[in-house]
C-alpha positions, 0 to 999 in steps of 0.5 A: 582826099589822095594818099600820098605817094611819087606823084603827090603834089606838095604845097611849096611850105613843104620840105621835100628831096631835090634828087629823084628817090625813083632814080636811087641805088641802095646801098644802106640796108636798115633793119629795123625800119620803125619811126625813130630811124624814119625822123632819124637817119633818113633823113640825114640820108636824105640831106647827104645825098642832096649834098653830094648824090650817091648810091646810098638808096636804104632798104629798110625792113621789118623783122616783126611788122609786116604792116608798116611794109605794106604802108611804104609800099602803097606810098612809093615808099613815101612819109612826113615827118612833122617837126614841131617847136616854139616857129612852128610846125615843119612838115618833110618829105623823106626820100631815100627810103626805097625799098621795104621788106618784112622778113617774116614774109621776106626772109630770103629777100633780106638776106639777098639784099645783106649780101648783095655787093651793092650794099656797104652799111647795115645800120640797125634799131631794133631795141636793146632787148632784141639783140639777146645780150647775157645780163652776166657774161654780156655776151651772147644770152642762150636762151634768148629765143631768137639766139637759140632759135638761129643757132639751132636754125643758122639758114632760117633766121629770125633775130637781128645777131642771126641775119648778121651771121647769116648774111655775112657768111654769105658775103664770105662765100659769094667773095663780097666786098667789105660791109660796115654795120653801125648799130645806132640802138641806146648801148653802150659802147654799141659797136662793141657790142654788136660786134662781139655778139656776131663774133660769138655767134660765127665762132661756134658756125664756123672760125673761118667766118669768125676769123674773115668777119674780125678782117673784113666787117667795121664796127663803128659805134654811134650814139643817136638822138631826137624825141620821137614820140609814138604816131597818132591819129593826131598826127596824122591828122596835122600831116595831112594839114600841112601836106595836103594828101593822107599819109598812115606813116606820118610822124611828129619829132622835135626840131631836135636831131643829133647824130655822133659816129666813130669814122670807121667805115670799110667801104664809104659812107654818105655824106650825112655831116651835111645834115649835121652828122658827127664824125669822131674817133671815139663817140664814148664820153658823148654816150655817156652824156647822152645815156645819162643825162637825157635817157637816163633824165627820161626814165626819171621822168616816166615812173614820175608820169607813172607814178603819179598819172601824167600820160606825157614826159611835158605832164611831168615837166609842168611841176614844179617839184617834178622838174626840179627834181630832173635838175637835181638828177641831171647834178647829180650825173655830172661827176661821172662824165668825162668832157665832151668835145663841142660840147657846154654841158651847162648849155645841153641840161638846159637843153635837155629841160626845155626840150622834155618840157616842149608843149607841142610834144606829147611823149608818153611815159608809159612808152619809155617805162617800158623795159626798165631792166634793158634800161637801167643798168648804162643810164642809172647802175654805171654812174650810182657805181661809179660815184660809190666808186670814189667815195660819192654820195648816190642817193640820187640813183637809189632814189630812180631805182626805187621809183622804178620798182615802185613803179614794176611793183604797182602797174598790172601790164608790166612790158618788160623782157624779164617781167616774170622775174620783176612780178616774182620779186614784185610779190614777196616785197608784197608778202614781206614790206619793208626790202626790195632784197628780192630785186636784187636778188635777180640773176644779172640785174644789179652788178655786184658792186651795189648789191653789196652795199648796204648803205646804197640799199638802205636809201633804195629801200627807204625810198621804196616805202616813201614812194609805194606809200605814195602811189 
């Protein structure tokens, strides 16, 4: 079977862009060219170019991987995305990515792309931990390896914030046009967070640069949503059967897709609304809804799955007691949410349950369980604090925390940037069972109002003991 490329003959049932990717000029640089971006923002950009042609080709960059860049180049930057739902499987070829850069080997080319005047938007999906956020101050974490390196070697950056600051410094020196930096990671107020981190690093480098960034660069927030499991050999075999070609970059995903974006761009944007994107003045309400209802429930499902030997999200949801537990969690979240324009929350919750239960989507619980210290603060701790501050019951959130800590204690290979702290606390709990106190003593992990809330902590203790007994 031939490999997918620009000359591949495709079945008529396969969706494809109406434009010629070879004719596109780059207008977007995307940092973090993993599965999610390729099944989400790249598809929105395809549809935007289909609807209103413009120079919005994407140069995708990986800060770590070389293999994905090599695979994209071998396939003329084409790949397939298979949407799997109740109405069958539908394959689509994506054409908006026109260049790929492996930063570990081509750092200078990435910086040149970012400082080129044709680049008007930089989008980001690098995961929460990659930004180097201090857990106490919420500013730059000076102990973060990439932050420390990039402050010392500013013209040879390895991390996302260092890359952005060096590229912006070049744009200022070269007199380039304004730019928009659009974060698409699961962080509350993600645009505000990235603006602060960039400003802090720029200020340490050059006050004039920091002032220029403040004047010229936009950092809108956005909320993204689509379940994109890690690809497997089965994914690639399915794609091959639909497109009639080998595709090493094939992805499978659910039909559902959502993107809510603050409409604050410095130098224009694609017509992403053609793909269904929603442009708003303030993304906060949508963001809270998604982080707490979808992502928070996902974390609950992940730890239920890992503690009960259930490999996929769908396996957890297939057990009535677990599905009911997820529904109860969503009910507990509701009082912490604001009204969300254009969204009926009751329908949204039912849609989430259906999405989690989709038998065609093999989303591994271990994939969601990783990096708990980066995810729990916005998904679980924040709503717990809000409930307690208003005199409400936050027992459900204490239960989720207990499941997470039981997972930390019982799992052998913990994938988390603070794994050393967590495992030290786990050892202390094992030596003196009955209290989760060693975890609450980890600097910057739990917020002060929860640390001082004896009633809530007693609930964590009791539920942790029950979870460990059942494990």
